C-alpha positions in Angstrom: 8.6 -10.5 18.8 11.1 -11.9 16.0 15.0 -12.1 16.1 16.9 -12.2 13.4 18.8 -15.5 13.0 20.5 -15.9 9.5 22.9 -15.1 8.1 23.6 -16.0 4.3 25.6 -14.5 1.4 23.9 -12.8 -0.5 24.8 -9.6 -2.8 23.7 -6.8 -1.4 24.0 -3.7 -3.6 19.7 -4.0 -4.8 18.9 -3.5 -1.0 18.4 0.2 0.4 18.7 0.8 3.9 16.9 3.0 5.0 19.0 3.7 8.1 22.7 3.3 9.6 25.8 5.1 11.7 28.9 5.4 10.8 30.9 2.5 11.5 28.2 0.1 11.8 27.1 -2.8 9.2 26.1 -0.9 5.9 26.2 -2.6 2.2 23.8 -1.7 -0.3 22.3 1.8 -0.1 22.0 2.7 3.0 20.7 6.0 4.2 23.8 7.2 7.1 22.7 9.1 10.3 24.4 12.3 11.2 23.1 13.3 14.4 22.9 16.9 14.4 24.9 17.6 18.4 26.6 15.0 18.9 28.5 13.4 15.5 31.5 15.2 14.2 32.4 13.6 10.8 29.4 14.3 8.0 30.3 11.6 6.4 30.9 12.0 2.9 30.8 8.9 0.9 27.0 8.0 1.5 23.4 9.7 1.6 22.7 11.0 4.7 19.9 11.6 7.3 20.4 14.7 9.6 18.9 15.6 12.7 18.5 16.5 16.3 17.6 13.4 17.9 15.7 13.4 21.5 18.8 11.9 23.9 21.7 15.0 22.4 19.0 17.8 22.5 21.6 20.9 23.8 21.4 24.0 22.9 17.9 24.6 20.6 19.2 27.9 18.4 22.5 26.5 17.5 21.7 22.7 17.2 18.8 24.4 14.5 21.2 26.8 12.8 24.1 23.3 11.9 20.7 21.4 10.3 19.3 24.5 8.1 23.2 24.6 7.1 24.0 21.0 5.9 20.5 20.9 4.5 21.6 23.9 2.4 25.0 22.8 1.8 25.3 19.4 2.2 24.0 17.6 -1.5 23.7 14.5 -0.3 20.9 14.9 2.7 18.5 12.6 1.5 15.7 12.7 4.6 15.1 14.5 7.9 15.4 12.8 11.7 16.6 11.5 13.6 13.8 13.4 15.3 11.9 12.2 17.8 9.6 12.7 20.9 11.7 9.7 23.6 9.5 9.7 27.5 12.9 8.8 28.3 15.2 11.2 27.4 16.3 13.5 30.2 15.1 17.2 27.9 11.9 18.3 29.0 9.2 17.4 26.9 8.0 20.4 26.0 11.4 20.9 24.4 11.7 17.6 23.0 8.0 18.8 21.4 9.2 21.9 20.2 12.9 20.9 18.3 9.9 17.6 16.6 7.9 20.2 15.2 10.7 22.3 13.5 12.2 19.7 12.0 8.6 18.5 10.8 8.3 22.0 9.5 11.5 21.4 7.7 10.9 18.4 5.8 8.0 19.7 4.6 10.2 23.4 3.1 12.8 21.8 1.9 10.3 17.9 1.0 12.5 15.4 2.2 11.6 12.2 4.2 11.0 12.9 7.9 12.9 9.9 9.9 11.0 9.3 13.1 12.1 8.2 16.6 10.0 7.5 19.1 10.1 5.7 23.0 6.8 5.6 24.9 4.8 9.0 22.7 2.6 7.1 20.1 -0.5 9.6 21.6 1.3 12.7 20.6 3.3 11.5 17.4 -0.4 10.8 16.5 -1.3 14.4 17.1 1.3 16.3 15.8 0.7 14.5 12.6 -3.1 15.1 12.3 -2.0 18.7 13.5 0.8 19.5 11.1 -1.2 17.0 8.1 2.3 16.8 6.2 2.8 16.1 2.8 6.0 14.6 3.5 6.1 11.1 4.5 6.5 10.6 8.3 8.7 7.1 9.2 9.1 5.2 12.5 12.2 3.7 12.8 13.3 1.1 14.0 9.8 0.3 14.6 9.7 -3.0 17.3 5.2 -2.2 18.2 3.0 -4.6 17.9 0.5 -5.1 14.8 -2.5 -3.1 16.4 -0.2 0.4 16.9 1.4 -0.8 12.8 -2.6 -0.8 11.8 -3.2 2.6 13.9 0.1 3.9 12.6 -0.3 2.6 9.0 -4.2 4.0 9.1 -2.9 8.4 9.3 -0.3 7.3 6.8 3.2 6.7 8.4 5.4 4.2 7.2 7.3 1.8 9.3 10.9 0.8 8.9 12.0 -2.7 10.5 15.6 -3.9 11.7 17.0 -7.3 13.9 14.1 -6.9 16.3 10.9 -6.6 15.4 7.0 -8.3 15.6 6.0 -10.1 12.3 2.8 -9.4 12.3 3.3 -5.9 12.6 5.9 -6.3 9.5 2.8 -8.0 7.9 0.7 -4.8 8.4 3.4 -2.7 6.6 4.0 -5.2 3.4 3.5 -3.9 1.0 3.2 -0.3 0.0 4.6 0.9 4.0 7.6 -1.0 5.0 10.7 -0.6 4.9 14.0 -2.7 6.4 17.2 -1.5 8.1 20.5 -2.2 9.7 21.2 0.1 12.5 23.4 0.1 14.7 23.1 -3.9 14.5 26.5 -5.6 13.6 24.0 -7.6 10.8 24.1 -6.8 7.0 21.4 -5.3 5.0 20.9 -8.6 3.1 20.9 -10.3 6.9 17.7 -7.9 7.0 15.8 -8.6 3.8 16.0 -12.5 4.1 14.7 -12.5 7.6 11.2 -10.2 6.4 11.4 -12.2 3.8 11.5 -15.4 4.9 9.0 -13.5 7.4 6.7 -12.8 4.2 6.9 -15.7 2.1 8.7 -14.1 -1.0 12.1 -13.6 -2.2 14.5 -10.9 -0.9 14.6 -10.1 -4.2 10.3 -9.3 -4.3 10.8 -8.0 -1.3 13.7 -5.8 -2.5 12.1 -4.3 -5.2 9.2 -3.3 -3.6 11.0 -1.3 -1.1 12.8 0.5 -3.8 8.9 1.6 -5.0 8.5 2.3 -1.9 11.0 4.4 -1.1 10.5 5.7 -4.6 7.0 7.1 -3.5 8.2 8.3 -0.2 10.5 11.0 -2.9 13.5 9.7 -2.0 16.2 12.1 -4.1 18.7 9.8 -5.4 19.6 7.7 -8.0 18.1 3.6 -7.4 19.4 2.2 -10.1 
């Protein structure tokens, strides 16, 4: 498992940050996550992803109504999520599956990427992907699995996003065309994340940033990356 050990001053304006939370280190071209049923203030000064996280499932009808209102009313929504399946969540697993599928269908309707939280549910996640056959990208955020699991997901069409902790062999599996980077809730900058990943890949952070931007465009993120 790789742990970040570099902290170099860098210009972060070119770095796409797939997944961040309000209040943590952001910078660059950042998507801030808004959790329906938990967060109360919609970020107005950044792009957002919005979704029903499996840890914060309450009333599905109310939460889906809020999610639909966000998708129809907020121009800065770049992705749907975190949607997820989590065997450690207190919410019943059948309910998690129902809410996950509802968000996956909304990703198709609104033509937005789906950002995924998954814990001990890889087989079910792969089965959902095969069953739903989505046209929009499914991106597993904060991926910490090993290279073998990464390869299995990548062969089925998933994208993987890496943050502060990850296995180097998984990062190499996702490189070049299926890789994203993120800060999530870690107290580090996105520049540090890029520096660390670039060192492992044996390339410059600038080359890595250009490829991640290509991946973002391929995933139909609908906002200016320039």
